[in-house]
Structures are given as C-alpha cells and as structure tokens.
BAVEX-18599 format. One record per atom (N, C-alpha, C, CB): x, y, z. Coordinates in steps of 0.2 Angstrom, whole numbers, plus 5000, padded with zeros to 4 digits. Glycine has a CB too. Example, Ala and Ser with C-alpha at 12.3 -4.5 7.8 and 13.67 -1.06 7.14 Angstrom:
// residues 2
506649725039 506249785039 506649845039 505749785045 506449895035 506849955036 506450005039 507049975029 
This chain:
// residues 498
497249715065 497749695058 497249665052 498349625061 496749625054 496349595048 496149625042 495749565049 496049695046 495649735041 495949765035 495449785044 497049755039 497449775036 497649745029 497849775039 497549675031 497649615026 497149605021 497549565029 496849645021 496049615016 496049645007 495049675022 495749595005 495949614998 495649684999 495549554991 495449715002 494949785001 495849825002 494049815010 496049805007 496549855006 497149865001 496649865010 497049795000 497749784993 497449834988 497849694989 496749824987 496249884980 496649934980 495449924981 496549964988 496550034992 497350054988 496550025003 497850004989 498450044988 498650034983 498950044992 498349974979 498349974971 498150054968 497849924970 497350074971 497350134968 497650194968 497050154968 498150204974 498250274979 498950264975 498250264989 499250194972 499850194968 499850234960 500150124966 499450214959 499250244952 499150284951 498850224949 498650324958 498450404957 499050454958 497850424962 499750414963 500150444967 500550474959 500650394973 500750414953 501050414947 500850434942 501150374946 500350464943 500150514938 500250594938 499550504938 500450604943 500450664946 501250704942 500450644955 501350744939 501950764941 502450754946 501850804942 503150754943 503450744935 503450664935 504250774934 502850634934 502850564930 502150564923 502550504936 502850574919 502350574913 501850524912 502550564908 501450494915 501050424916 500350464920 501550354921 500250534914 499450554917 498850514915 499250634913 498950474908 498350454909 498250364914 498150444900 498950364918 498750324921 497950334929 499250314922 497950404928 497350454931 496550394929 497350544925 496450394923 496050374920 495450314923 496350374915 495850284927 495550234930 496050194935 495350204925 496350254938 496550274945 496050224952 496450364945 495650254952 495050254955 494650194957 494650284950 494850174950 494250094947 494550044953 494550054937 495350004956 495349984962 494949994968 495849984962 494850044969 494450084976 493750074974 494750174977 493350094968 492750064968 492549994969 492450074964 493149964967 493049884969 493049864976 493449834966 493349914980 493549894988 493149934990 494249904992 492449974986 491850004990 491249964989 491650074988 491249934983 490749924982 490249864987 490849914976 490749814991 490249774995 490549795005 490349684992 490649875004 490849895009 490449925014 491049935008 490249935020 489949975023 490150045024 489849945028 489650085024 489850175025 490450165031 488950235028 490550155035 491050145039 491450105038 491050155043 491650075034 492050035032 492550075026 491649975031 492050105021 492250155018 492650195018 492050195017 492450245025 492750295028 493550245027 492450315036 493450215032 494450185033 494650165027 494650105039 494250145021 494650135017 494950195011 494250095014 494350255013 494650295010 495250335013 494250325008 495050345020 495850375026 496450335024 495650345035 496450265021 497050245019 497250255012 497050185021 496750265010 496850295003 497450365002 496050324999 497050415007 497150475006 498050465011 496550525010 498150435015 498750435018 499350405013 498650395025 498950365011 499450335007 499650395000 499150255003 499250404996 499450454992 499650524993 499050454989 499450554999 499950615002 500650585003 499750655008 500850545007 501450535008 501750525001 501550475012 501550484997 502050504990 502150534987 502050494985 501550604988 501450644982 501850704987 500550654979 501750714996 501650784997 502450745002 500850835000 502750705003 503350695003 503950745007 503350674998 503850785000 504350835002 504250905005 504550854997 503750895008 503550955012 504050935020 502650965013 504050895022 504650885024 505350895023 504650835024 505550905019 506250915017 506650965019 506250915010 506351015022 506851045027 507051025033 506551085030 506750975034 507050965039 507850925040 506450935042 507950925033 508550915031 509150985030 508450885025 508751045031 509151095032 509251145039 508951125028 508951075043 508851085051 508251125052 509351125055 507851145048 507051165050 506651095053 506751185042 506651095060 506551025061 505651015063 507051005068 505751115064 504851135067 504451105063 504651205067 504351105058 504051085048 503851015051 504851095039 504250955055 503950895054 503250885056 504250865057 503050925065 502550895067 502050905062 502450925073 501950975059 501651005056 501450955048 501951075056 502150935045 501950895040 501650825041 502450895038 501750815045 501450765048 500550755050 501850765052 500350815054 499850845054 499450855046 499950905057 499950865041 499550895036 499250815033 500050945030 499750765031 499650695028 498850665032 500350635032 498750685039 498150645043 497650715040 498250635053 497750765039 497050825039 496950795030 497450945041 497350805028 497150805020 497050725018 497850845016 497150675023 496550615020 495950615021 496650545023 495850635025 495250665028 494550655022 495350745029 494850705017 494750725010 494250665004 495550745006 494850635004 494450575000 494150505006 495150544993 494350495012 493850465017 493150485017 494150475024 492850545019 492250575016 492050585011 492250615017 492650565006 492150565000 492150494998 492450614993 492450445000 492350365001 491450355003 492950345007 491450375011 490950385014 490350395012 491050425015 490450455010 489850505007 489750445000 490150615004 489950424995 489850384989 489650314990 490350394984 489950314996 489550244998 488650225001 490050215005 488950285006 488150315007 487550325000 488350385011 487750364997 487350364993 487150314987 487350394992 487650274986 487450184983 487150144985 487850134983 486950144992 486750124997 485950154998 487150145003 485850214998 485150234997 484750234991 485150304999 485250274985 484850244978 485350214973 484550304975 485050194968 485250124966 485850184959 484250054963 485850224959 486250264954 486750324957 485850304948 486850304964 487050354968 487750374967 486850344974 488250314962 488850344960 488850374955 489250294960 488350384952 488550454947 488750504949 488150484942 488450534957 488650574963 489550574962 488350524971 489750534960 490250544961 490750604959 490350504961 490950614954 491350664951 491050714956 491250664942 490350764956 490050804958 490450824968 489450774956 490250764969 490650744977 491550764979 490650644977 491750734971 492550724973 492750814972 492950654965 492350854965 492550904964 492450964972 492150904957 491750954974 491550964980 492150984985 491250904982 492250904985 492850934991 493550954991 492850884996 493750934983 494250964980 494051064982 494250944970 493751084981 493651154982 493551184986 493451184979 493051124991 493251154999 494051155001 492751105004 494251124999 495051115003 495351155002 495551075001 495151194997 495551264993 495251314996 495451284984 494851325000 494751395003 494851405009 494151405002 495051445011 495251505017 495951505017 495051495025 496251525024 496851515026 497151465026 497051545030 496951405026 497151375026 497051305020 497151375031 496851335017 496751315008 497251285005 496651375002 497451225004 498051185001 497651134995 498351135008 497651174988 497351144982 497751124979 496951174978 498451094981 499051074979 498950994975 499651074985 498550954977 498250894972 497850894971 498350834974 497350934966 496850924963 497050874957 496650984962 496450854956 496550774952 496650804944 495650714953 496450874942 496750894936 497150904934 496550924933 497750934940 498450924939 498950864934 498650914946 498650784935 498950774931 498650784924 499050714934 498450824921 498250824913 498850894911 497350844912 499150894917 499350944912 500150954908 499351004916 500050864907 500550854901 500250834893 501150794904 499650844896 499150834887 498750874888 498650764883 498850944883 498750994882 498051004881 499151014879 497850964874 497250964873 496550944875 497250944871 496850904880 496350864887 496350934893 496850754891 496350974892 496251034897 496351114894 496951014903 496251114888 495851184886 495151184888 495851194879 494751164892 494151164893 494051204900 493951104892 494751204901 494751244908 494651324908 495551234910 494851344901 494451414899 493851424901 494351434894 493351364903 492751394902 492551354910 492251364894 492851324912 492651284919 493351304926 492651184918 493751304922 494451304928 494551234929 494251344937 495251234932 495351164933 494651104937 495951164937 494351134938 493851084941 493351034937 493251124945 493351084930 493351034924 493650994924 493451064920 494250994922 494750954922 494550864927 495451014925 494650914932 494350864939 493750824937 494150914947 493350864937 492650834936 492550774927 492050914936 493050794923 492950754918 493250684919 493250784912 493950694925 494350624925 494250584928 494750624927 493750594936 493050564941 492650514936 492250644944 492350574931 491850544927 492250484924 491450594921 492550494920 492850444916 492850364919 493550484916 493050374926 493450324931 492650284929 493750354942 492250304927 491450274931 491350224926 490650334933 491550244920 491350194915 491850144913 491150214910 492550164916 493050094917 492750054921 493650094920 492650084926 492450024930 491949984929 492350054936 491350024927 490749974924 490949924919 490350004921 491249954916 491549904907 491949824911 492649974899 492349844917 492549794920 492149744921 492849814925 491849774927 491249744930 490649724928 491149774934 490449754922 489649734919 489949684912 489049834916 490049614912 490049584906 489749584901 490049524907 489149594902 488549594896 488549654893 487649574898 488749714896 488749764893 489549804893 488149814897 489749794890 490649794889 490649844883 490949704885 490449824878 490349854872 489849934872 490049804867 489549924876 489249994878 489750054881 488649974883 489850014889 490350044891 491150084886 490549984896 491450034882 491750064880 491750104877 491950054879 491350104872 490950174866 491150224871 489950164864 490650234877 490750274881 491550314883 490450244885 491750254884 492550274887 492750314880 493050194891 492850274873 493050314869 492550384868 493050274863 492050384867 491750474868 491950524872 491150494871 492050484881 492350524886 493050564884 492550484892 493250524880 494150544879 494050574874 494750494877 493750544866 493850614862 493350664861 494050594856 492950674866 492550754865 493050814866 492050764872 493450804874 493850854874 494650854870 493850864880 494650784868 495250774864 495150844859 495150694861 494750794856 494550854850 494250944850 494050824847 494050944854 493951014857 494851054857 493551004866 494951014861 495851044862 496151054859 496451004865 496050994853 496651024846 496151074841 496950954840 495551094844 495351144841 495651194843 494651164840 495651234849 495751274852 496551284850 495551264858 497051244851 497851224851 498151254844 498051124852 497351254839 497651274833 497451344831 497551224827 497151404835 497051484832 497651484835 496351544834 497751524832 498351594830 498451644836 498051644822 498651644836 498851694845 498951774839 500051664853 498551824840 498851884837 498451934841 498651884829 499251934843 499351984852 500152024850 499451904862 500152074853 500752094855 501152074859 500652144855 501752064860 502352034860 502552064867 502952044853 502852024872 503152074881 503952004879 502352054893 504552074879 505152014880 505352004890 506052064875 505251934893 505451974898 505951904900 504751994903 506351934905 507051874905 506951894913 507951894901 507151794915 507051764921 507751774924 506851704922 507851794929 508451794931 508451724939 508751874932 508851674936 508651594942 509451604943 508451484937 509551634950 510051644954 510451594956 509951684960 509951544958 510351494961 510551474966 510651494960 510451534971 510751514978 510651474983 510751554981 511051454985 510851384990 510451434997 511651334993 509951384999 509551415003 510151395011 508751385003 510751365013 510951385018 511351415017 511151355020 511551465013 511751525012 511451595012 511751515007 511151585009 510551665007 510351675013 509751645003 510151695018 510251735024 510651735028 509951725026 511151725028 511851735032 512051815028 512451645031 512051835034 512351915032 512851925027 512451945037 513351885029 514051875027 513951875018 514351795030 513351815015 513351825008 512751865006 513351755004 512751925011 512251985007 512552014998 512252055012 513052015000 513452054995 513452004988 514152064998 513551934991 513651894985 513051894982 513951834987 512551864985 511851894979 511651934977 511451894980 511952004979 511852044975 512252054967 511852104979 512952024966 513452014963 513051974956 514151984967 512751904959 512551864954 512251894950 512151814954 511651924956 510951954953 511052014947 510451984959 511552064949 512052114946 512252064939 512752144953 512652034938 513051984934 512451944929 513451924939 511851924932 511651894928 511151924923 511351854933 510952004928 510452044925 510752094917 510152104932 511452094919 511852124914 511852074909 512452144916 512052024907 511851964904 511351964899 511751924909 510651954906 509951954902 510052034899 509151944908 510152074899 510052134895 510252144889 510352184899 510752124888 510952114879 510752104876 511352084876 509952064878 509452034873 508652084874 509251944874 508952134876 508352194877 507752164879 508252234870 507652134884 507052124886 506952184889 506952064889 506052204890 505852234889 505452254899 505552214883 505652174902 505652174911 505952124910 504952164916 506652124917 506952074920 506552064927 507852094920 506551994926 506451964935 506851924939 505951914934 506851964947 507151914950 506451874955 507851954956 506851814957 506251784960 506251804969 506251684959 505751754968 505551784977 506251774980 504751714984 506251814987 506751854991 507451844987 506851824998 507251864983 508151874977 508551924982 508151924967 508051964985 508752014990 508452004997 508852124987 508751965000 508751915007 508951985011 509451835008 508452035012 508552095017 507952145014 509352145017 507652175017 507152235020 507552275015 507052255029 507752275008 507652305003 507652385005 507052275001 507052415005 506752495005 507152505012 505552505005 507352465017 507652505022 508452495021 507352495029 508652465016 509352465015 509552535010 509552385011 509752595011 509752645006 510052615000 510052695008 510952575004 511352565001 511052494994 511952575006 510852464996 510752404992 510052424989 510752344997 509552484989 509152504985 509452534981 508652534988 510052584982 509952624978 510452584972 510252704981 510852544972 511352474968 510652444964 511952404974 510052434966 509752414962 509052444955 509552364966 509152514959 508852574956 509452594950 508552634962 510052604954 510452624947 510752554941 511252654950 510652484943 510652444939 509952444934 510852384942 509252464937 508552464933 508852534928 507752474940 509052584929 509352644926 509952644919 509652674931 510252614921 510752594919 510752554912 510952554923 510352494915 510052434908 509152444907 510252324912 509152524907 508552554906 508052494904 508652604899 507752464910 507352414911 507152404917 507552364910 506252384917 506052384925 506452314927 505052384927 506352304933 506752244938 506152244941 507352244943 505852184941 505352154946 505852124951 504852094942 505952124959 506252094962 505852064969 506652134963 506052014971 505651994976 506152014983 505451894974 505752014989 505952044994 505452055000 506152104992 505752065006 505452065011 505352145014 505752025016 504852135016 504552235018 504352225025 503652285013 504152275028 503852285033 503752355038 503952245036 503252385041 503052445044 503052445052 502252455042 503252495053 503452485060 502552545062 504652545063 502252495066 501552535070 501652555076 501052495072 502052555079 502552575087 502852545088 502352565094 502852555095 503752525098 503852485098 504052515104 504152435097 504152385094 503552325094 504552365097 503252365090 502652335085 502652345077 502152365087 502852295073 502752275065 502352255062 503152235063 502252255057 501852215050 502252185046 501552255045 502452115044 503052105040 502552075033 503752035045 502952085029 502552055024 502952025019 502152115020 503051975015 503051935008 503251985002 502251895006 503452004998 503252044994 503752064987 503052094999 503452094983 503852104977 503952184976 503452074970 504352204972 504552264970 504552264962 505252294975 504052344960 504352354954 504752414954 503952364949 505452404952 506052464952 505952494942 507152414955 505952554943 505652594937 506352624935 504952644938 506552614929 507352654925 507352714928 507452664916 506452754927 506352834927 506252864934 505552864922 506052804938 505752834947 505852784951 504952854949 506452724951 506552694956 506152654958 506752714959 505952654964 505552604968 504852624967 505652604975 504652594963 503752624960 503152604965 503552594951 503252544964 502652504968 502852454970 502052494967 502452414975 502352354980 502152314978 502252364984 502152254979 501352194981 501652164987 501152114974 501052134990 501152104995 500752044996 501052134998 501151994997 500851924994 500251945000 501451824995 499751894997 499251905000 498651815003 499051954994 499251764999 498851685002 499451675005 498551614995 499551655010 500351645014 500351575015 500551685021 500751545015 500751465016 500451465022 501551425015 500351405026 500051405033 500551355036 499151375035 500451375042 500951355046 501751365045 500851295047 501851405038 502551405038 502651485036 502851355032 502151545033 502251625035 501851645039 502051675028 501251605039 500851625047 500451575049 500351685047 500451585056 499751535057 499151535056 499651515061 498851535051 497951515050 497551565056 497651415052 497251635054 496851665058 497151675064 496151635060 497751685063 498051725068 497851785071 498551745067 497651825067 497651895067 496951895068 497851935060 496351845069 495851845070 495751815076 495551825066 495951765080 495951735087 496551745089 495851665087 496551785096 496951775100 497651705102 496651775105 497051645102 497451595107 497651545099 496851545115 497951575093 498251575089 498651585088 498151585087 498851645091 499351695090 499951655094 499151775092 499551615098 500151585105 500651535102 499751545113 500451505098 500651445094 501251455091 500151435088 501851425094 502651445090 502851385089 503351475095 502851375080 503151345076 503851365072 502751345073 504151405074 504551425070 504351445066 504851395070 503851465065 503651505058 503651585055 503051505058 503851595050 503751665051 503251705050 504251695048 503351815052 502751815056 502451855051 502751845063 502051855045 501951885039 501151905038 502151835033 501351965039 500451975037 500151975030 500152045040 499751965028 499451955021 499352015017 498751915021 499452015011 499352085009 498352095008 500052094999 498252145004 497752145002 497552174996 497652165006 497852194993 497752244986 498052194984 498152314984 497652184975 497952154969 498052184966 497652124966 498652214968 499252274965 499352224959 500152294970 499152284951 499652274944 500252344942 499052264936 500652304941 501152324938 501152374933 501452284935 501252444933 501052464926 501752504925 500252504926 501752464918 502452474915 502452484908 502952404916 502852494906 502752514898 502552444891 503552554895 502752374897 502852344892 502052314893 503552304893 501752334896 501152304900 500852324908 501452234900 500452294910 499952284916 500052214918 499252304916 500552204923 500552134926 500552124933 500952104924 500252094938 500452054944 501152034946 500251994943 501452024951 502051984952 501951944958 502652024952 501351874956 501251854961 501851824965 500851834962 501751804970 502351774974 502051694976 502551834982 502451654973 502651574977 502051544978 503151564984 501651524981 501051484982 500551514981 501051454987 500651574977 499651604977 499551554970 499351734976 500051544965 499851524960 499551454959 500351524956 499251424966 498951364965 498151404968 499351294969 498051434968 497251454969 497051514962 497151504977 496851464959 496351484953 496151534954 495951444951 495751564957 495251604958 495651684962 494651574963 496251674963 496651724967 496951754960 497351694973 497251684955 497551724949 496951764942 498151654945 496351714946 495951754941 495751824941 495451714939 495851854949 495651924948 496051964945 495551964954 496551944946 497051994943 496952004935 497751964945 496751934933 496551934924 495951974926 496351834918 495651974928 495051994928 494952074928 494651954933 495552104932 495652164932 496152224927 495952174937 496152174923 496452204917 497352164915 496452294920 497552114919 498252104917 498252094911 498552054921 498852094909 498852084902 499252014900 499152144897 499951994905 500251954909 500051924916 500751974909 500351874916 500551874924 501451854927 500051824929 501851854930 502151854934 502251824940 502151884933 502651774943 502651724947 503251724948 502551674944 503551734954 504151744957 504051684962 504451824959 504551644962 504451594968 505251584972 504251514965 505351544977 505951514978 505951424982 506251574983 505851394976 505751334975 506151304979 505851314969 506951324983 507551314982 507451244990 508151394981 507051254995 506851215000 506651134999 506351265003 506451124993 505951054990 506751024986 505051084982 507251034987 507850994985 507550974975 507850904992 507850934976 507650884971 507150834973 508250844968 506650854973 505950814974 505350814967 505550854982 504950794970 504350794964 504050884965 503650724967 504250914973 503850974972 503951034968 503850994978 504551054967 504751094961 504051084955 505651064957 504251004953 503951024946 503150994947 504250984939 502950984953 502250984954 501751064953 502350964961 502451104957 502251184957 502451214950 502651224964 502751184946 502851234940 502151214934 503851234935 501751144937 501451104933 500851174934 501351024936 500751204938 500151234941 500151294937 500151264949 500751314932 500951394929 500251354924 502051424924 500551304920 500151274914 499551304915 500051194915 498951274920 498451274923 498151344921 498551244929 498451364927 498151444926 498451484921 498151484932 498951464915 499051504909 498251484903 499951474906 497951404906 497251394899 496651394904 497251284893 496851424909 496151444911 496051504910 495851424916 496451554911 496351634909 496751654902 496651684915 496751604899 497151624892 497451664892 496851644886 498051684897 498451724897 499151684900 498151784901 499551714897 500351694900 500751734904 500851684895 501051664907 501251664911 501951684914 501051624912 502451704917 503251704918 503351694924 503551774916 503651624923 503951604930 504651604931 503651544933 504751644937 505351674939 505551614948 505151774940 505951564944 506251534951 506951534953 506151464951 506951544961 507851544963 508051484960 508051534972 507851424961 508451364958 507951324952 508651294966 507451374949 507151324945 506551304948 507451274944 506051274943 506051294936 505651344934 505751244932 506151384930 505851434929 505751414922 506251484930 505051464920 504851444913 504451494910 504551374913 504251504904 503751564900 503251494898 504051624893 502551534901 501951494894 501651524890 501351444898 501351514888 500851534882 500251534883 500751494876 499651574883 498751564885 498951504882 498051604882 498951474881 498751384880 499151324883 498851354871 499351354887 499851324892 500451294888 499551274898 500651324883 501251284877 501751344883 501151294865 502351264884 502951304888 503451314881 503351244895 503651394881 503951434875 504751434880 503551534872 504951434885 505651414886 505551374894 506251494886 505951344896 506051324901 506851304905 505851284900 507051304910 507551294912 507651234919 507651354912 508151204919 508151154923 508451164930 508351114920 508251104935 508251144939 508951134943 507751144942 509351174949 509851214953 510351234945 510251154960 510251274941 510851284936 510551374936 510851234927 511151404939 511351474935 511251504928 511951494936 510651564928 510451554922 510051574922 510551504918 510051634914 509451664912 508951624906 509751734911 508151654907 507851604901 507651684899 507051534904 507751694893 507351784889 506851744885 507851844882 506251764885 505651754880 505351804880 505251694882 504951774874 504151844872 503551794873 504051884862 503551834876 502751814879 502251844875 502551834885 501451834871 500951874869 500551894876 500451834863 500451964876 499851974879 499251934879 499652034877 498951964883 498251914884 497751944881 498051904891 497451934873 496951954868 496151944869 497251924863 496051914877 495351884877 495151874882 495351814874 494451884882 494151854892 493951794891 493451904897 494051744896 493851684895 493051674901 494551644897 492751624898 492251614905 492351604911 491751574905 492851574913 493151554919 493351624920 493751504918 493751664918 493851734919 493351764922 493851774914 492551774918 492251824920 491851804926 491851834915 491951734925 491551714931 491651664937 491251684927 492451654935 492551604941 492451544942 492351614945 492451494949 492551434950 491851394949 492851434956 491451414945 490651394946 490551334948 490151404939 490951284942 490851244944 491251184952 490851234938 491651224953 491851204958 491051204965 492551244960 490651274964 490351324968 489851254968 490251414966 489751254961 488851174959 489251124963 488451134947 489751094963 489751034964 489851044972 490251004960 490151094974 490051104983 489251114986 490451184986 489051134981 488251134983 488151074984 487651164978 488051024978 487750964974 488050914982 488050944964 488550924985 488950904989 488550914996 489550924989 488450954998 488150995002 487450955005 488151064999 486950964997 486450944998 486450875000 486050964993 486850834995 486650764996 486750735002 486950744992 487450775009 487350785014 486950775019 487350825012 486250835018 485850855020 485250795019 485850925019 485150775014 484550725012 484750665015 484350725005 485350635016 485550575019 485450585027 486350565017 485650615032 485650645034 484750645038 485950685032 484350685034 483650695034 483350605034 483350765026 483650575029 483350515027 483550465034 483550485019 483950475035 484450425044 483850455047 485550445048 483650505050 483350515056 482650535055 483750575060 482450535052 481850545050 481550495044 481750605048 
C-alpha cells in the first residue's frame, strides 16, 4: 500500500491521464508531446524492479481508460467477452512495463542510456502488432491523426516514424524541466523537433493531386446489433440497404459499398437473397461490395467459415470474394487454434472463422481495390501489401455497432487516416452505424458521417498515383527498433551474468 501512495505513483497516474486524453476522439493530441515526462521523473530514482511496477501501473490505467469499450458487448448480453477483456488489460500493460524496466536498466548501465527510449518503445509497439494475437491499436502515433502536417512523414516510415518522433520529443521536454542550466538549449531542441516535421508536412500537403477520380457511395444502414442476426429481421435488412442503394444511385457512383455483414446470412447459400442483390446491381448498373459470411463444406459435419466481402457485378452477378485474413483474437477465432489442438478446446463463445490467405483485389471498371474487413485496417503491413500489389484505392468495410457511443469507433476511424498517408492511397470506409468516411492520399477527410445515423455518403476519391517508400519497403523502422531492443536486452543480460 505504501507503494500505491508514493509520489512516483501519482506521477505515473498523471502521465497515464495525459497519455490517454491525447488519443481520439480527444482533440488534445498535443498532450502526448509531454505525456511521458512525469513517468520519466518517476523512473529516475527507481530500481529496475520498481520501474517495471510503475510501467505496469501506467499500462493498466491507460489501457482501461482507452480500451474500456472492449467490454461493451457485455451490455448486449455477450458476457463471454468479460474474462478476455480483463485479460487484455493485464497482458497489454506488460508492454509499457517492459519498456520502463529496459529504460531504467540502460540508464543505470550507460550515462546516456535514456536515448534508447524511442527505439525501445517503437520496438515493443511493433512486436505488439505481430502474429495472430497482434493488437497494435494503441500505437502512440495515432494521437497525431488530427494534425495532418505532423504525420506526412509516415509515407517514409509508417506509423512507427510518428511514434518514434513523439517519444523522442518527450526527452528534450524532460531535460528542459530537469536541467535548469541548459534550458535554452533544450528549448531550442524542442522547437526544432516540432518545426521539422511540420514544415515537411506543409510542403507535402501543398502538392496537387493529379489522377483519375472514382465516385464511391457508402451505405450506412445503421442496423441495431440486437436485431441484426434475428432471422425475422432479415428481410428488413435487405429493405434498408436496397432503399439506400437506390437513393445513392441517383448520384451515379462507380461503386456502391455496404458494410461488414450487411447481409447477415450466408449470401451465396441463399439463392433468393443472392438473386435480389444481383438484380439490384444489374438494375443500378453499378458494382456492389457486400459484407457477408461464407463457408465451405469439407465433409460430413465439417465446415470452414469465413468473414467475407463479395463483389457483385452488374454483368456477371457474384464475381469475386475476399476472406478476412487478420481475425480479431478471441472474438472471431482463438489464436493458433488451427496449429495446436489444446487451443481448439477453448470455448469463450467466440465465432469460429478461418483466416483467408489471398490478397484479393477486386478488378472493376472503376479500378482495382481490396475490400478489407474491420480490424484489418489496424495493420499497416497488411494494407501495404494490397497497395504494393497494385490497388488503386482501398475499401474498408466494418461494423462498429458493438462499441456503442464510446471512443472505440473514433479510434478505429482515425487509423484510416494513417493508412492513407503511409501509402498515399485513398480509402473509402463504410461502417454499419458509423463512422463512414472517405479519405484522400494525404489523410484529408473528404466526407464523413455521424454515429448511429441511417444515411449515404457519396464522395469522389483520387486513384493512387505514386508508390511511397513505406509501400515499397514496409515497416523497416519498426523492425530496426525491434532489433535494437533485442540487442539491448542481450547486452544487458550478458553484462549481468558475465
């Protein structure tokens, strides 16, 4: 209890509050420029063991404040998510804990060891996003999506570059407050740190976009999740999307997009409903992108299920499919359950989807694009793979209704801005209950809807006209920082034992 009442804990609490209130939907992204400074002061006189504890408290507080929405499904009766949600808070808190521990160890071993702070942070962020349990949701770079000039460098570095800059900026702020004799020097360093990315970003944003345009219609059906999967309301679902699509068609869009699971059935296995969608596409003479589920029969009582997006062509009907590759861990699938039998026995009420394997690009008259699904927009390298394969723009369909009126939908939508900048590619995001939005290659929002509103959004978005350094080379900075972090850990262990 003495530890909980300590000055250090109050500093950590203040740091976690600043950190948390810098993320969307908060407009105060600048708070993150000094959010870790109180944490630095808490760490400066601590032992490595105490630093780990302080970092863990920071992680618990910030994760609960920022990810409280992951338990929102319990209000819809989905109580199975509660243990997993609490487990997520406890596990994700380990990342800042390890960062604080490593940072304190390096500071004790080397006079200028604190310089490794941005390398260690970004290395751990990159690690957190890997594999089937990857969850890069709270990368600190997302705090800057409201400041477009400050994130344009992401076309070179990916989001890791923005995270690196934010952590690096916290260091001179810390030294400015700590070292009275050199405050002028550190004050100038702070100004330079802010000015360089700002000027670069303004220069990038001044460029003109000279490419063909595509008109997309995003259909936001706003279907209540409590009735969405009730078979009695299946016809109602179709009526809503049919009506909204006809309304959107008056603007003569090239593509009409429905959100994730807009059709709450196995569309291909329902001939009556499939024919309705195909007839609608033919009548409107427009490609339809439809979110639905799908399955294959492997044998007697053996099925493989997919969360999918279908392309319905006015000329050919059901033309192409895409199967979601990055599934939500513990909600859509138990991670690694296809590799280890012990995981297949876990039952938390989750769906039993299998991951897709193909980077499918829908090839239409308007251009080539993927229709990635929901959570996949969180993964920079996955989106990059589609751009590298020749996507002219990105479509992202999602259903954020389960988040309610929480921070979740806003956080999720902000990631669209970062993915657009990284690859200089337009993104059309269609969400069941919002936020639906269209974003240009520089992250500028062309059009945006409100939450829980039944509406259409028709926008013209430019096709991709360049290939960025990040698109070509991927998350090189994240890999570099992870390598530095691993080498730091190895050197520290070597020094400890030898």
